[in-house]
Kinemage of the C-alpha trace (Angstrom):
@kinemage 1
@onewidth
@group {chain A} dominant
@subgroup {mainchain}
@vectorlist {calphas} color= white
{ca met a 1} P 120.114 166.638 116.989
{ca gly a 2} L 120.682 170.088 115.686
{ca val a 3} L 124.245 169.547 114.574
{ca pro a 4} L 124.552 168.887 110.846
{ca ala a 5} L 126.984 166.173 109.839
{ca val a 6} L 128.499 164.788 106.689
{ca ser a 7} L 128.705 161.085 106.015
{ca arg a 8} L 130.781 158.734 103.924
{ca ala a 9} L 128.766 155.948 102.352
{ca gly a 10} L 130.730 152.737 102.092
{ca arg a 11} L 129.784 149.345 100.699
{ca ser a 12} L 128.307 147.687 103.774
{ca his a 13} L 124.864 148.392 105.171
{ca val a 14} L 126.189 149.909 108.382
{ca ser a 15} L 128.454 152.271 106.463
{ca arg a 16} L 125.502 153.515 104.394
{ca val a 17} L 123.107 154.307 107.256
{ca gly a 18} L 124.272 157.910 107.675
{ca ala a 19} L 123.876 158.596 103.965
{ca gly a 20} L 120.429 157.009 104.054
{ca ile a 21} L 119.284 159.188 106.923
{ca leu a 22} L 120.664 162.323 105.287
{ca thr a 23} L 118.878 161.450 102.057
{ca gln a 24} L 115.566 160.863 103.857
{ca val a 25} L 115.687 164.336 105.427
{ca gly a 26} L 116.614 166.079 102.184
{ca leu a 27} L 120.331 166.431 102.912
{ca gly a 28} L 121.758 163.809 100.569
{ca his a 29} L 124.263 166.376 99.323
{ca leu a 30} L 126.062 165.986 102.676
{ca ala a 31} L 126.914 162.342 101.926
{ca ala a 32} L 129.496 161.032 99.497
{ca glu a 33} L 131.021 157.714 98.548
{ca lys a 34} L 134.593 158.974 98.411
{ca glu a 35} L 136.650 160.783 101.020
{ca asp a 36} L 137.252 163.840 98.829
{ca gly a 37} L 133.482 164.208 98.375
{ca val a 38} L 132.954 164.171 102.127
{ca val a 39} L 135.663 166.801 102.598
{ca ala a 40} L 134.164 168.949 99.828
{ca ala a 41} L 130.691 168.725 101.415
{ca ala a 42} L 132.101 169.722 104.814
{ca val a 43} L 134.028 172.650 103.341
{ca arg a 44} L 130.922 173.893 101.476
{ca leu a 45} L 128.834 173.577 104.627
{ca ala a 46} L 131.393 175.328 106.839
{ca gly a 47} L 131.924 178.072 104.249
{ca asn a 48} L 128.311 179.243 104.240
{ca val a 49} L 127.589 180.508 107.740
{ca arg a 50} L 124.013 181.559 106.979
{ca ala a 51} L 123.102 178.178 105.467
{ca leu a 52} L 124.809 176.399 108.358
{ca arg a 53} L 122.847 178.451 110.893
{ca asp a 54} L 119.559 177.811 109.087
{ca leu a 55} L 120.323 174.111 108.864
{ca arg a 56} L 121.145 173.900 112.564
{ca leu a 57} L 117.856 175.590 113.428
{ca ala a 58} L 115.865 173.168 111.243
{ca met a 59} L 117.658 169.884 112.018
{ca arg a 60} L 115.419 168.757 114.882
{ca glu a 61} L 112.246 169.238 112.828
{ca arg a 62} L 113.824 167.487 109.822
{ca leu a 63} L 114.748 164.461 111.894
{ca leu a 64} L 111.391 164.238 113.636
{ca ala a 65} L 109.317 164.617 110.485
{ca pro a 66} L 108.171 161.810 108.215
{ca pro a 67} L 109.316 159.782 106.399
{ca leu a 68} L 112.036 159.087 108.949
{ca leu a 69} L 109.627 158.462 111.821
{ca asp a 70} L 106.600 157.398 109.776
{ca val a 71} L 106.361 153.916 111.280
{ca ala a 72} L 102.877 153.252 109.898
{ca gly a 73} L 103.997 154.225 106.402
{ca leu a 74} L 107.075 152.045 106.705
{ca val a 75} L 104.943 149.064 107.731
{ca arg a 76} L 102.568 149.647 104.788
{ca arg a 77} L 105.492 149.788 102.336
{ca leu a 78} L 107.062 146.677 103.870
{ca glu a 79} L 103.756 144.795 103.687
{ca arg a 80} L 103.350 145.846 100.043
{ca ala a 81} L 106.860 144.610 99.268
{ca tyr a 82} L 106.105 141.275 100.948
{ca arg a 83} L 102.884 140.892 98.949
{ca glu a 84} L 104.625 141.747 95.681
{ca ser a 85} L 107.398 139.249 96.447
{ca trp a 86} L 104.854 136.547 97.299
{ca val a 87} L 102.928 137.182 94.042
{ca arg a 88} L 106.109 136.928 91.997
């Protein structure tokens, strides 16, 4: 925690987890589906020292804040999805 990363989103669930986490903490721009997009995101990130520093300082709070760790909210959304599926 505290070290920003870029992620390549593939087709399988496991290869999309990093992109999902980045999206949930407002950093979806650091994920890409193609290799050149990942490289471009890394180059942009490395080329802006001030933004990189600010991001490093805020990473822990981003990862600890909802919705990533909002377990109660996740359960409510999951229960709602189950109810909607059952009704359909």
